[in-house]
C-alpha positions in Angstrom: 19.4 -3.7 2.9 18.5 -2.4 -0.8 16.7 -4.4 -3.7 20.2 -4.8 -5.2 21.8 -5.9 -2.4 19.3 -8.7 -1.6 19.3 -10.0 -5.2 22.9 -10.2 -5.1 22.6 -12.1 -1.8 20.1 -14.4 -3.2 22.2 -14.9 -6.3 25.1 -16.1 -4.3 23.2 -18.0 -2.0 22.4 -21.0 -4.4 26.2 -21.1 -5.6 27.5 -21.0 -2.1 27.7 -23.9 0.1 24.9 -22.6 2.3 21.6 -23.8 0.3 22.9 -27.2 -0.6 24.2 -28.1 2.7 21.1 -27.0 4.6 18.1 -28.0 2.5 19.6 -29.6 -0.6 19.9 -28.6 -4.1 16.6 -28.8 -5.6 14.8 -27.4 -8.7 11.9 -26.2 -6.5 14.6 -23.8 -4.1 16.1 -22.7 -7.3 12.6 -21.8 -8.8 11.5 -20.2 -5.3 14.9 -18.0 -5.4 14.5 -17.3 -9.0 11.0 -16.1 -8.1 12.2 -13.9 -5.2 14.8 -12.3 -7.4 12.4 -11.5 -10.0 9.7 -9.9 -7.5 12.6 -7.6 -6.2 13.7 -6.8 -9.8 10.0 -5.6 -10.5 10.0 -3.3 -7.4 13.3 -1.7 -8.3 12.2 1.3 -10.3 13.1 1.6 -14.0 13.1 4.8 -16.1 10.3 5.0 -18.9 11.3 5.0 -22.2 10.4 8.1 -23.8 8.5 7.5 -27.1 6.5 11.0 -27.9 5.4 14.1 -26.8 2.0 14.8 -28.6 0.0 17.5 -27.4 2.2 18.2 -24.3 1.3 14.6 -23.0 4.4 12.6 -22.0 4.3 9.1 -23.1 6.4 6.3 -22.5 7.1 2.5 -23.0 7.6 0.1 -20.1 11.3 -0.8 -20.1 10.6 -4.3 -19.5 7.4 -5.6 -21.7 7.0 -2.3 -23.9 3.3 -1.5 -22.6 2.8 2.1 -23.7 1.6 4.6 -20.7 1.1 8.0 -20.6 2.1 10.3 -18.0 -1.6 11.4 -17.1 -2.6 8.2 -15.8 -0.3 8.8 -12.9 0.8 5.1 -13.0 3.9 3.9 -10.6 3.7 0.5 -12.0 3.3 -1.2 -15.5 -0.4 -2.6 -15.9 0.9 -5.3 -18.0 4.2 -6.8 -16.0 4.2 -5.0 -13.0 7.5 -3.3 -13.0 7.5 -0.2 -10.9 8.3 2.5 -13.3 10.1 5.8 -13.0 9.1 9.1 -15.1 12.0 11.7 -16.1 10.1 14.2 -13.5 10.2 12.1 -10.4 13.3 11.3 -7.9 14.0 7.6 -7.3 
């Protein structure tokens, strides 16, 4: 199962009759599902937003929070929000 499939499944779980019938429809259950979905979304790589190229150094912004990172830092995750990032030169 891919992250995207898991997100779709979790989103539909709460709207189906499964969750309300099995464990009850509570704010805690909805919050737990939202946290799981958010964590899965952070693990799905998103392309950096390229902003400049000074002195042959590629610089980009995190697509979620806008934190500026240069490619030389060899980051695979945003240091601020934890979003998994993908540079143009990589394959997904």
